[in-house]
N, C-alpha and C positions, 0 to 999 in steps of 0.2 A: 561470740563476736566473729569468730573465724567463719562459721557457717553462713553468716549474713553476707560477708564479702564474696564467698563462693556463689551464693544465690544471686547476688547482684551482678556478678560477672556472667553467670549463665543467662540471666535475663537480658543483659546488654548484648550478648552474642546472638541470642535468639532474635532480638530486635534488629540487629544488623542483618541477619539472614533474611528476615521478612522484608526489610527495606530493600535489600538487593533483589529479591523475587518480585517485589512491586515495580522496581525500576525495569526489570527484564520484561514484565508484562506490558508496561507502558510502551517500551521500545517495540516489542513484537506487535502490539495492537496498532501503533502508529504506522508501522510498515505495511501491515495487512490493509488498513484503511486507506493508505496512499495507493496501494496496488489496486484495490477495488475501485477507488476513485478514478484512476487512470483507465481501468477496463471500461468503466461507464462512459468516459470521454470517447474512447475508441469505438464503443458500440454505437454512440450517437453519430460519430463521424462516418462510420461505414454502414449505416442503416440502409443506404441505397444498395450496397452490395448484398446485404442479407436478403432483401426482398427481390433482388434481381432486376430492379428498376433502374434504367439509365435514360436520360432525356432523349438521346438520339444515338443511332448506331455510329460507330467510328472510334471515339476515344473519350475518356472521362478523366478529369483531373481530381485527385483525392488529396486533401490537405493532410499534412503530418504535423501533430502538435509538438513532438519532442525536439525537432530541429528547424521548424518554420520553413520547410520546403514542401513541395507538392510533387506528386508522382503521376505521370500520365499513363493510363492503362489502355492499350490498343485491344480491340476485340471485333 
């Protein structure tokens, strides 16, 4: 009878560790996917900068998604 309770305790502690690991994986995965999603948004917004294309010489206004402002770049 004693060995059964020790076995059950070991099983429950293993389950707790696996559960914690699963939680950490979900948290890390969520952060990574959010970061990758934000990077994709930035790549789409700054695509004109990557190709070097600007509509006309002078200045260009680039939107910022994180604080809803825009920045004017002179060139």
